[in-house]
Structure formats: C-alpha cells, structure tokens
C-alpha positions in Angstrom: 107.9 117.8 112.4 108.8 118.7 108.9 110.4 121.9 107.8 107.8 123.8 105.8 109.2 125.0 102.5 108.2 127.9 100.3 108.1 127.3 96.5 111.5 128.8 95.7 113.1 126.6 98.4 111.3 123.6 97.0 112.6 124.4 93.5 116.2 124.8 94.9 116.2 121.5 96.6 114.9 119.6 93.6 117.4 121.3 91.3 120.2 120.3 93.6 119.0 116.8 94.1 120.6 113.8 92.4 119.4 110.2 92.0 115.8 111.0 93.1 113.6 108.2 94.3 109.9 109.1 94.1 107.5 107.3 96.5 103.8 106.6 95.8 101.3 105.5 98.5 100.0 102.0 98.6 96.8 101.1 96.8 98.0 103.8 94.3 95.4 106.2 92.7 95.7 108.5 89.7 97.0 111.4 91.8 99.9 109.8 93.5 100.9 108.0 90.3 100.3 110.9 87.9 102.1 113.4 90.2 105.1 111.1 90.6 105.3 110.3 86.9 105.1 113.9 85.9 107.9 114.8 88.3 110.0 111.8 87.2 109.8 112.9 83.5 110.5 116.5 84.4 113.6 115.6 86.4 114.9 113.2 83.8 114.4 115.9 81.2 116.8 118.0 83.4 119.4 115.2 83.1 118.8 113.6 86.5 118.2 110.0 87.6 114.7 109.6 88.8 112.5 106.5 89.3 109.2 105.6 91.1 108.6 103.1 93.9 105.3 101.9 95.2 104.4 99.1 97.6 101.7 97.8 95.3 101.7 97.2 91.5 100.9 100.2 89.3 97.6 99.4 87.6 98.0 98.5 83.9 95.6 101.2 82.8 98.1 103.8 83.8 100.7 102.4 81.4 100.5 105.4 79.1 102.4 107.4 81.8 105.6 105.5 81.0 106.7 105.3 84.6 110.3 104.1 85.3 109.9 101.8 88.3 112.8 101.7 90.8 114.6 98.4 90.6 117.9 99.4 92.3 119.3 101.0 89.2 120.9 103.7 91.4 121.5 104.4 95.0 118.8 107.0 96.1 120.4 110.3 97.0 117.2 112.2 97.6 113.8 110.6 98.6 110.6 112.4 97.7 107.1 111.2 98.9 104.4 112.3 96.6 100.8 112.6 97.8 101.5 110.5 100.9 99.8 112.0 104.0 101.2 109.6 106.6 103.6 106.7 107.0 100.7 104.3 107.4 100.2 104.7 103.6 103.7 103.5 102.7 103.1 99.8 102.6 105.7 97.1 103.3 108.0 97.7 100.3 108.5 101.4 101.4 109.2 100.7 105.0 113.0 101.0 104.6 112.5 104.6 103.6 110.2 105.7 106.4 113.1 107.3 108.3 114.8 108.8 105.3 112.2 110.8 103.4 113.9 114.1 102.5 110.8 115.8 101.1 107.1 115.4 100.9 104.9 117.1 98.4 101.2 116.9 99.3 97.8 118.5 99.3 96.3 116.8 102.4 96.0 119.2 105.3 96.1 116.2 107.6 99.7 115.4 106.6 101.5 114.0 109.6 104.8 115.9 108.9 107.0 112.8 108.8 109.4 114.0 106.1 112.5 116.2 106.8 110.9 118.9 104.7 107.4 119.4 103.3 105.7 121.5 100.6 102.0 121.4 101.4 99.1 123.2 99.8 95.9 122.1 101.5 93.8 124.3 99.1 95.0 122.4 96.0 92.4 120.0 94.5 95.2 117.4 93.9 98.9 117.0 94.3 99.0 117.1 90.5 97.8 120.7 90.8 100.9 121.5 93.0 103.3 119.7 90.6 101.9 121.7 87.7 102.7 125.0 89.5 106.1 123.7 90.6 107.1 122.7 87.0 105.8 126.0 85.7 107.9 127.9 88.3 110.9 125.8 87.4 110.4 126.8 83.7 110.3 123.0 83.0 108.6 122.1 79.7 105.1 120.6 80.2 105.4 118.0 77.5 102.3 116.2 76.2 103.4 113.2 78.3 103.7 115.2 81.4 100.3 116.9 80.7 98.7 113.4 80.4 100.2 112.5 83.8 99.0 115.7 85.5 95.6 115.6 84.0 95.2 112.1 85.3 96.0 113.2 88.8 93.8 116.3 88.6 90.8 114.6 87.1 90.7 111.5 89.3 91.1 113.4 92.5 88.2 115.7 91.6 85.9 112.9 90.2 86.3 114.4 86.7 85.8 117.9 88.2 82.5 117.0 90.0 83.8 117.0 93.7 83.7 120.0 96.0 87.5 120.3 96.0 87.3 121.5 92.4 88.1 125.3 92.1 88.3 127.8 89.4 92.0 127.4 89.5 91.6 123.7 89.0 89.8 124.3 85.8 92.5 126.8 84.8 95.2 124.2 85.3 93.1 121.6 83.4 92.8 124.1 80.5 96.6 124.7 80.5 97.2 120.9 80.4 94.9 120.6 77.4 96.8 123.3 75.7 100.0 121.5 76.5 98.8 118.4 74.7 96.9 116.3 77.3 94.7 113.8 75.4 91.6 114.6 77.4 89.1 112.6 75.4 91.2 109.5 75.5 92.1 109.8 79.1 88.5 110.5 80.2 87.4 107.3 78.3 90.1 105.3 80.1 89.5 106.8 83.6 85.8 107.3 83.7 83.9 105.7 80.9 85.1 102.1 80.9 84.5 99.4 83.5 85.6 95.8 83.3 83.1 92.9 83.8 84.9 92.1 87.0 84.5 95.7 88.2 80.7 95.5 87.5 80.6 92.2 89.4 82.1 93.6 92.6 79.9 96.7 92.3 76.9 94.4 92.4 78.3 92.7 95.5 78.9 96.0 97.2 75.4 97.2 96.5 74.0 93.9 97.7 75.8 94.6 101.0 74.4 98.1 101.3 73.1 99.2 104.7 71.4 102.3 105.9 72.0 103.9 109.4 70.7 106.8 111.4 67.4 107.1 109.6 69.0 106.8 106.2 71.4 109.7 106.7 74.4 107.3 106.5 74.8 104.6 103.8 77.4 101.9 104.3 78.5 99.2 102.0 81.3 96.6 102.4 83.3 94.0 100.5 85.1 91.1 102.1 88.4 89.8 100.7 86.7 86.6 99.6 84.1 88.6 97.6 86.8 90.7 96.0 88.8 87.6 95.1 85.8 85.8 93.7 85.0 88.8 91.4 88.5 88.7 89.9 88.6 92.5 90.0 91.9 94.4 89.8 92.4 96.3 93.1 92.8 99.6 91.2 89.3 99.3 89.9 87.9 99.6 93.5 88.8 103.2 94.1 85.9 104.8 92.4 83.4 102.6 94.2 83.9 104.8 97.3 81.6 107.5 96.0 78.6 105.3 95.4 76.9 105.4 98.9 77.0 109.2 99.1 75.2 109.5 95.8 72.0 108.0 97.3 69.2 110.6 97.8 69.1 111.8 101.4 72.5 110.3 102.4 74.8 112.7 104.2 77.6 110.3 104.9 78.7 107.5 102.6 81.0 104.8 104.0 82.8 102.0 102.1 84.6 99.2 103.9 87.0 97.1 101.8 88.8 94.1 103.4 92.4 94.0 102.5 94.5 90.9 102.0 95.9 91.1 105.5 92.3 91.1 107.0 92.2 94.8 108.0 89.6 97.0 106.5 90.2 100.1 104.3 87.6 102.7 105.2 86.5 105.4 102.8 84.2 108.2 104.0 82.4 110.7 101.7 80.2 113.4 103.1 78.0 116.4 102.2 78.9 119.9 103.0 78.9 120.5 106.7 79.9 117.0 107.8 83.6 116.6 108.4 84.9 113.4 106.8 88.4 114.1 107.9 87.4 114.4 111.5 85.7 110.9 111.3 88.8 109.4 109.7 91.3 111.2 111.9 89.8 109.9 115.1 90.3 106.4 113.7 93.9 107.0 112.8 93.5 108.2 109.2 92.9 111.6 107.5 92.1 113.3 104.3 89.9 116.2 103.3 86.7 117.7 104.7 84.5 115.8 102.3 86.6 112.8 101.5 88.8 110.9 103.9 89.9 107.4 104.9 91.6 105.2 107.4 92.5 101.5 108.0 91.1 99.4 110.8 92.2 96.1 112.2 89.7 93.5 113.3 86.5 91.9 112.0 83.8 93.4 110.0 81.4 94.0 112.8 84.0 95.8 114.9 85.1 97.9 111.9 81.5 98.9 111.2 80.8 99.8 114.8 83.9 101.9 115.1 83.3 104.0 112.0 79.5 104.3 112.7 80.2 105.7 116.1 82.3 108.5 114.6 79.8 109.1 111.9 77.1 109.6 114.6 79.2 112.2 116.4 79.6 114.3 113.2 75.9 114.0 112.4 75.0 115.3 115.9 77.4 118.2 115.3 75.5 119.0 112.1 72.2 118.9 113.9 73.5 121.1 116.7 74.8 123.6 114.2 71.5 123.7 112.4 69.6 124.2 115.7 71.8 127.0 116.9 
C-alpha cells in the first residue's frame, strides 16, 4: 500500500523531483488532463522537465491547455499519476509504468494505493481542486494558463458545479481561478454549450437504447462499438452522456454502458442521494464516488447488463430497508 503523504511532504517531494512524467488515465476527462497540465506548467515554471503521457489521445478541444506530450524527450526520474484511482485505468501505453509510480495525487476515496506514495483528499470535488491548493502552498504562480487548466478540471468533474460533490470550497477555488485569469465564459462554451453533430447522433442512439428497470427506479442505456463508430463521434464527447439516465424523473440509478474497441463495456453509474454508486462499481472491480462511479466489464452486452443490474438491485433494496427502519 502507498505511503500517505501530508501536504508539506508532497511539496518537498515535488520540489526535489527532476524529469517528471505525469500520467493521465485512459479515456481522459477534463480533470485528469487539466490537473496534469496545470502541474506540468507549474513544474516547468520552476525550471524542471515535465511532460504528460496518456494511453489515449488527448481530445482536440483541450488544445488550449498547451500540454507537452511525453515523446521520450527525457528519461523519467519521477513518475506522478494524476487522478488515477487504480491501475486498470492506465491503458496499454502506461503499462510499463505500473510498477514504478512514485506518487499519486487523487480525490477518489476508492484509490487502490498502487503508488509508492499518495496524496489523497476524498473530500475534494476534483483533483484540480487539490492541485490548486498544492500550487498555492508551494507559492507557485497561478498563471492565466494554469487557471484555465484547473477550471477545466473543476468544472467538468462537478458538471459545471451542479453535482453533489460541489462544496462551498469548490466555489471559492473557482472564484480564485477567475481572479487569476481563467477564461470562464469561453471555457464554459467549449465544455458545456457546444455539441458536434456526431455527438448529437450518438445521443439519439443511446436514448433509442434506453431501458427502465425495477419499476422505473433504474434507467439504463447502452451504445455498441458499431453504433459509436457509425456516428463518427470523438470518444471524448461521450463522457457527458453518462448523466442523461439519472436526469429522468423518478430514476434513482442511471447506468450507461459503452462498448470499448476491445469489446469490453465501460460502465458508468450515477445515483441519487442515499444510493451508493461506488459500492455498485466496486463490487464489479471499479470504484469512484458515492454518487458517480464506474467500472469495466468483459463479455457481451446481456452479461454486462445482468451484472450491473444485479448490483443496482442490491443498493435499491438497501435504500428501501433504510427507509423502512
């Protein structure tokens, strides 16, 4: 298991680190990318080598972060995983680093503890919130570029501050990033107000595949790899689809199944207060947060649906038992 670091020890290790390789999880979202980008820029501003590596391509819409991708330009002397809760999220390109992660910075309470050392804040809305506090404690300048990166992570992991993980402190950090120069209006337009035609096409497919279970308390939708390919959608545009089933009136658990190129299914679970999404995902080999979690399942669609629905049923029964006690 990882050595758990306090903030001052985290700062000391980063200040002494050289040739830092920052790892993002596969199917990268705004938090893993924004957090890694912000830390990369801060380290480079301190005169250090730093670059970012991800198993999957970084979506083009995040180009404004000016990430420096790792292409072998230095031999990594210190490896940092950012927003990666477990090694199952590394992807093929990161497998050589599974056994040599020096540090993990994360906000997932379900973190598997695979790194030599870890700085974890399960109460943070996003890893970007942690990176902001880290940089402030380091007396590192929060430049407008870094502010853009951190605002991206913070806003995307909170659904533009709508999700239950949003706290008063989250809003305080967002305000500080605005004061530091984050282009909030432009970023919100990019991240939340614009959808490609391809994204709209796959949303229609997903809604056509919508199912209700347990007397309408669970809504499940799925997308096969053939349907995804036919739509032409960029994989990064699929992340915000996961919240759709939970938005339906009366639904307490929303489940989205997306078939990956290798034929396994990525499962995303979103729940109302009182239903533990993390417990559902954890029993299936994944993890996450109380209201938003996920996992990956091998096998065909019917088997994947049956597996996740069985776990959903257990949590709904717990909710009913708690209500009746």
